[in-house]
C-alpha positions as semicolon CSV with decimal commas, in nm:
position;residue;x (nm);y (nm);z (nm)
1;M;5,191;10,621;8,678
2;N;5,132;10,945;8,845
3;A;5,404;11,195;8,712
4;S;5,518;11,467;8,975
5;P;5,709;11,768;8,823
6;T;6,075;11,737;8,838
7;T;6,101;12,164;8,818
8;S;5,822;12,413;8,864
9;M;5,757;12,671;8,611
10;P;5,886;12,970;8,762
11;R;6,236;12,822;8,799
12;A;6,240;12,706;8,443
13;L;6,121;13,007;8,246
14;T;6,240;13,364;8,256
15;A;6,016;13,604;8,385
16;D;5,952;13,749;8,063
17;H;5,904;13,394;7,895
18;R;5,650;13,347;8,176
19;E;5,475;13,684;8,121
20;Q;5,441;13,544;7,749
21;L;5,310;13,238;7,813
22;M;5,060;13,364;8,028
23;K;4,931;13,623;7,808
24;L;4,819;13,349;7,579
25;A;4,687;13,088;7,828
26;R;4,375;13,045;7,939
27;E;4,258;12,794;8,269
28;V;4,010;12,482;8,168
29;S;3,904;12,250;8,408
30;I;3,901;11,895;8,289
31;P;3,705;11,618;8,408
32;Q;3,860;11,315;8,567
33;G;3,944;11,044;8,302
34;T;3,938;11,282;8,022
35;R;4,236;11,162;7,751
36;L;4,417;11,497;7,680
37;V;4,636;11,342;7,427
38;Q;4,619;11,035;7,187
39;E;4,957;10,854;7,101
40;G;5,031;10,967;6,727
41;A;4,795;11,238;6,707
42;H;4,929;11,580;6,556
43;V;4,870;11,848;6,872
44;D;4,845;12,188;6,862
45;R;4,900;12,275;7,251
46;F;5,032;12,189;7,542
47;W;4,925;12,170;7,926
48;I;5,009;12,296;8,224
49;I;4,896;12,115;8,505
50;R;4,829;12,305;8,826
51;T;4,655;12,058;9,046
52;G;4,568;11,720;9,003
53;T;4,766;11,445;8,902
54;I;4,806;11,265;8,508
55;R;4,825;10,907;8,448
56;R;5,041;10,820;8,126
57;V;4,930;10,523;7,970
58;R;5,121;10,393;7,663
59;C;4,957;10,175;7,433
60;A;5,161;9,841;7,289
61;P;5,171;9,840;6,925
62;A;4,960;9,622;6,763
63;T;5,090;9,265;6,653
64;R;5,002;9,065;6,383
C-alpha cells in the first residue's frame, strides 16, 4: 500500500510548533526496502517523509 498524506505538516502545525520540531529534527536518507518500524516494537521517534513513498505491511497474527 502506498500512502499519501492527507494533510501537509505546514498546515497541521502552528509556526511555533513547526520551529520547535525542526530544532530537534535531523535529516536522514533511508535505503529502499528498509523497515522503519517493527509491529509491536517500542519506538522512540517518528518519521516525516519528505520524498519517496512508504509501504505499510501488516503481519497477520500467528495461528495455531
